[in-house]
C-alpha positions as CSV (number, residue, x, y, z in Angstrom):
1,M,106.8,124.6,103.2
2,E,109.0,122.4,101.4
3,N,109.9,119.0,103.6
4,K,112.6,117.3,103.2
5,N,111.0,113.9,103.5
6,W,108.6,115.1,100.5
7,K,110.5,113.5,97.3
8,N,110.2,111.7,94.4
9,L,111.0,108.3,94.7
10,S,113.5,106.7,92.1
11,V,112.9,102.2,91.8
12,I,115.9,102.6,92.7
13,Q,115.5,105.1,96.0
14,T,112.5,103.0,96.7
15,I,114.2,99.7,97.3
16,K,116.8,101.0,99.6
17,S,114.8,102.7,101.1
18,N,112.9,99.1,102.4
19,M,115.7,97.2,101.9
20,G,115.3,95.4,105.3
21,I,111.8,94.7,105.1
22,L,112.5,93.3,101.2
23,A,115.6,91.2,102.2
24,G,112.3,90.1,105.0
25,L,110.1,89.2,102.7
26,V,112.7,87.2,100.0
27,I,113.3,85.0,103.1
28,L,110.0,84.5,104.2
29,C,108.9,83.1,101.0
30,V,111.9,81.3,101.0
31,V,111.5,79.0,104.0
32,L,108.1,79.1,103.4
33,S,108.6,77.5,100.0
34,F,110.9,74.8,101.5
35,T,108.5,74.0,104.5
36,T,105.5,73.7,102.6
37,S,104.7,73.0,98.8
38,S,101.9,74.7,97.8
39,F,103.3,78.6,99.2
40,A,105.2,78.5,95.7
41,T,102.7,77.4,93.6
42,V,101.0,79.7,91.3
43,T,97.1,79.0,92.8
44,N,98.3,80.0,96.0
45,L,100.1,82.8,95.1
46,F,97.2,84.3,93.3
47,N,94.9,83.7,96.9
48,V,98.1,86.0,98.4
49,V,97.7,88.2,96.2
50,R,93.9,88.1,96.6
51,Q,94.2,88.6,100.2
52,I,96.5,91.6,100.1
53,T,93.7,93.8,97.7
54,I,91.5,94.6,100.4
55,N,94.5,95.3,103.0
56,L,95.0,97.5,100.7
57,F,92.6,99.6,100.4
58,L,92.5,100.0,104.3
59,A,96.6,100.4,104.1
60,C,96.8,103.4,101.5
61,G,94.3,105.2,103.3
62,M,96.1,105.3,106.8
63,T,99.3,105.6,105.0
64,F,98.0,109.6,105.4
65,V,97.1,109.0,108.8
66,I,99.7,108.0,110.1
67,L,102.0,110.5,108.1
68,L,99.6,112.7,110.7
69,A,101.2,111.5,113.4
70,G,97.4,109.9,113.1
71,I,95.4,107.0,114.1
72,D,92.0,105.7,112.4
73,L,90.4,102.1,114.2
74,S,87.4,102.8,112.2
75,V,88.4,101.5,108.7
76,G,87.3,97.8,110.0
77,S,83.9,99.1,111.3
78,V,83.5,101.1,107.5
79,I,83.3,98.2,105.3
80,A,81.6,96.5,107.7
81,V,79.0,99.7,107.1
82,S,79.3,100.3,104.0
83,G,79.5,96.5,102.9
84,C,75.8,96.3,104.6
85,I,74.8,98.8,103.7
86,S,75.0,98.4,100.5
87,A,73.8,94.2,100.5
88,G,70.7,95.4,102.3
89,L,69.7,98.3,99.7
90,I,70.2,96.5,96.8
91,S,68.4,93.4,98.9
92,W,65.9,94.0,101.2
93,N,64.9,97.7,99.2
94,G,65.2,96.5,95.4
95,L,67.5,99.2,94.2
96,P,69.3,99.7,91.4
97,V,72.9,97.7,92.3
98,Y,74.5,101.7,91.5
99,V,72.5,102.8,94.1
100,G,73.2,100.6,96.4
101,I,76.5,101.3,96.3
102,L,76.5,104.8,96.2
103,G,74.4,104.5,99.4
104,G,77.1,101.8,100.8
105,I,79.8,103.8,100.0
106,L,78.0,107.1,101.2
107,A,77.8,105.7,104.3
108,G,81.0,104.8,105.7
109,V,82.3,108.5,104.2
110,V,79.8,109.6,106.4
111,I,81.6,108.2,109.6
112,G,85.2,109.4,107.9
113,L,83.5,113.0,108.4
114,I,82.4,112.5,111.2
115,N,86.0,111.4,112.5
116,G,88.1,114.0,109.9
117,Y,86.0,117.6,112.0
118,I,86.0,116.1,115.4
119,V,90.0,115.1,115.0
120,S,90.4,118.7,113.1
121,S,88.6,120.8,115.3
122,T,89.4,119.5,118.8
123,N,92.5,118.4,120.7
124,I,91.2,115.2,121.1
125,P,93.5,112.2,119.8
126,A,92.4,110.3,116.8
127,F,93.0,107.0,118.7
128,I,90.1,108.2,121.0
129,V,87.5,109.3,118.2
130,T,88.1,106.6,115.7
131,L,88.2,103.8,118.8
132,A,84.6,105.5,119.7
133,M,83.4,105.2,115.7
134,M,84.1,102.0,115.7
135,N,82.4,100.4,118.5
136,I,79.5,102.7,116.9
137,G,79.5,101.5,113.3
138,R,79.9,98.0,115.3
139,G,76.5,98.4,116.1
140,I,75.3,99.9,113.4
141,A,76.3,97.0,111.1
142,R,74.9,95.2,113.8
143,V,71.1,97.1,114.1
144,Y,71.2,97.2,110.8
145,T,71.5,93.7,109.2
146,K,69.5,92.7,112.6
147,A,72.1,89.4,113.0
148,Q,71.5,87.9,109.6
149,T,73.3,88.0,106.5
150,I,72.2,89.5,103.4
151,S,72.7,87.6,100.2
152,V,73.5,89.9,97.2
153,L,72.8,87.6,93.9
154,D,73.0,90.3,91.4
155,D,76.1,89.8,88.6
156,S,76.3,92.9,88.1
157,Y,77.0,93.8,91.8
158,T,80.8,92.9,91.4
159,F,81.2,93.8,87.6
160,W,83.3,97.2,89.1
161,G,85.3,94.7,90.7
162,M,86.3,92.0,87.2
163,G,88.8,93.7,85.9
164,T,92.7,92.6,86.9
165,I,95.8,92.5,85.3
166,F,98.1,89.9,86.8
167,G,95.8,88.3,89.0
168,I,95.6,91.9,91.0
169,P,92.1,94.5,90.3
170,I,92.4,97.3,88.3
171,Q,90.7,99.3,91.2
172,L,93.9,98.4,93.0
173,Y,95.7,99.8,90.7
174,C,94.1,103.2,91.0
175,I,94.0,103.3,94.5
176,V,98.0,103.0,95.1
177,A,98.5,105.0,91.5
178,V,95.9,107.9,93.0
179,S,97.6,107.5,96.7
180,S,101.2,107.5,95.8
181,F,100.2,110.7,92.9
182,I,98.3,112.6,96.1
183,L,101.4,112.3,98.3
184,N,104.3,113.0,95.7
185,K,102.2,115.5,93.1
186,T,100.6,117.9,94.9
187,K,100.7,121.0,96.8
188,L,97.9,118.9,99.4
189,G,101.1,115.8,99.7
190,R,103.8,118.8,100.5
191,H,101.3,119.4,103.5
192,I,100.7,116.7,104.9
193,Y,104.1,115.7,105.4
194,A,104.7,118.8,106.5
195,V,102.0,118.6,109.2
196,G,102.7,115.9,109.8
197,G,107.0,116.6,110.6
198,N,105.9,119.7,112.7
199,K,102.3,120.5,113.1
200,Q,103.4,124.1,114.7
201,A,105.9,124.8,112.1
202,A,103.3,124.2,109.2
203,E,100.7,126.1,111.2
204,Y,103.5,129.4,111.1
205,S,104.2,129.0,107.3
206,G,99.7,128.9,106.9
207,I,99.1,125.7,106.4
208,N,95.1,124.9,106.6
209,V,96.4,121.9,109.4
210,K,92.5,122.0,110.2
211,K,91.4,121.4,106.4
212,V,94.3,118.7,105.6
213,T,93.2,116.7,108.8
214,F,89.9,116.7,107.9
215,F,91.0,115.3,104.1
216,V,93.1,112.8,105.3
217,F,91.0,111.2,107.7
218,V,87.7,111.8,105.3
219,Y,89.7,110.2,102.5
220,S,90.7,106.7,104.6
221,A,86.6,106.2,105.4
222,L,86.2,106.6,101.8
223,L,89.0,103.5,100.7
224,A,87.6,101.9,103.2
225,S,84.6,102.2,102.1
226,L,84.9,100.9,98.3
227,A,87.0,97.7,100.6
228,G,83.9,96.9,101.7
229,I,81.9,97.0,98.4
230,L,84.8,95.1,97.4
231,T,84.6,92.4,99.6
232,V,80.1,91.5,99.6
233,G,81.3,91.9,96.1
234,R,83.6,88.4,95.8
235,T,81.4,86.6,98.3
236,F,78.0,87.8,97.5
237,T,77.5,88.4,101.4
238,A,77.4,90.7,103.5
239,M,77.4,90.3,107.5
240,M,78.2,92.7,110.3
241,T,81.5,91.0,110.9
242,L,82.6,92.3,107.9
243,G,86.2,93.7,107.8
244,D,86.7,92.5,111.8
245,G,90.4,93.0,112.6
246,A,91.0,94.4,109.4
247,E,92.4,97.9,111.2
248,M,95.4,95.7,112.7
249,D,96.0,94.3,109.7
250,A,96.5,97.6,107.4
251,I,98.0,99.5,110.4
252,S,100.9,96.5,110.4
253,A,100.9,97.0,106.2
254,V,101.7,100.9,107.0
255,V,104.6,100.3,109.9
256,L,106.4,97.4,108.3
257,G,106.6,100.2,105.2
258,G,108.6,102.1,106.5
259,T,106.1,104.4,107.8
260,S,106.8,106.2,111.0
261,M,103.9,106.5,113.9
262,N,106.1,109.8,115.0
263,G,104.1,110.9,111.5
264,G,106.1,112.8,108.5
265,R,107.8,110.1,106.9
266,G,106.8,107.1,104.3
267,T,105.1,106.0,101.4
268,I,102.5,105.0,99.5
269,A,105.2,102.4,97.7
270,G,106.6,101.1,101.1
271,T,102.9,100.4,102.5
272,V,102.2,97.8,98.8
273,I,105.7,96.1,100.1
274,G,104.0,96.2,103.8
275,A,100.5,94.7,102.6
276,I,103.0,91.7,101.1
277,V,104.7,91.1,104.0
278,I,101.9,90.8,106.1
279,G,99.6,88.4,103.2
280,V,102.3,86.1,102.9
281,L,103.2,85.7,106.5
282,K,99.2,85.4,107.7
283,N,99.4,82.8,104.3
284,G,102.2,80.9,105.5
285,M,101.0,80.5,108.8
286,N,97.8,79.2,107.4
287,L,99.4,76.8,105.0
288,L,101.9,75.6,108.0
289,G,98.9,74.6,109.9
290,I,99.0,77.4,113.4
291,D,96.6,78.1,115.7
292,S,94.9,81.1,114.6
293,S,95.6,82.1,118.3
294,W,98.9,81.9,117.8
295,Q,98.6,83.9,114.4
296,Y,97.1,87.1,116.8
297,I,100.7,86.3,118.6
298,V,103.0,86.4,115.6
299,Q,100.9,89.7,114.0
300,G,101.5,91.4,116.9
301,I,105.1,90.7,117.3
302,V,106.2,91.4,114.1
303,I,104.4,95.5,114.6
304,L,106.3,95.6,117.8
305,I,109.2,94.8,116.4
306,A,109.1,96.7,113.5
307,V,107.8,99.8,115.9
308,Y,110.8,99.6,117.7
309,I,112.4,99.6,114.0
310,D,111.5,102.6,113.4
311,W,111.5,104.1,117.6
312,F,115.8,103.5,117.4
313,K,116.5,105.5,114.1
314,Q,115.2,108.0,115.2
315,T,116.5,108.5,118.6
316,G,119.6,106.0,118.2
317,F,120.3,108.1,115.2
318,K,119.8,111.4,118.0
319,F,121.4,110.2,120.0
320,S,125.0,109.2,117.4
321,R,125.2,112.5,116.6
322,K,125.1,114.1,120.6
323,I,127.8,111.5,121.3
324,K,129.9,113.1,118.1
325,A,129.1,116.3,118.9
């Protein structure tokens, strides 16, 4: 089944489709450059890059989920589960680093398998399923760590994430490239757009909607698991609060990047831009000394504005066509 939203976007097309958010990013950077003395420094810009890395792991997976008109609220808990179990296997059980990493990833993916199975085989909304798994994941992390901090002193734990290009981990390039390739170059990508655009029509055209839905939630959990390993690898510590609130940053990046909450429309390139905006916004508020409570309010307002713009694009466009008719 062909879907007009599935296409290979050139650099120019990508810029045009995200012109609004890019303009907002430029304005934000200019304002912060004049209002703070440290924003435009090389050190701070690299700090922003490091801050958005984890969010982009989550946001790439979240893009797949939202393209299906779904949501995955469990990704923050997956970070905690994968990070804590990985660190515990190494520090508490004395297992090799590679075993700990694989164990942590497997633990996180299991959550994705449960999410995918329930959402794909029932009519229970993804919001409810992943909300439940979010709480279960937090509970697992708390029980496993006994509310203690686990230290990982083995330098080889961070080896997989040490390579960078322009200060950005090589693995992030790989995740973005793989995610974009799946959506733009594969039959699975076409099916994801088709299911998100019109689930019933996709079923009639012969697409296995259950398999597509199952894959998307497992993929989201896999990327969240990798984010958990990377988080622990950078700090050498794991605790039950890892990834707390990370799902909101991921959703913000995806929505700001132009992915429709109604499904069927969006790109990884847009998500990358959205993640940069969120990273710059949070960094700027920290530099300005804005209280963390107000930061939550500002981010929430930004999400509402982005969702409203998406709603207006769809309903406003339909309304204008009716008037012309």
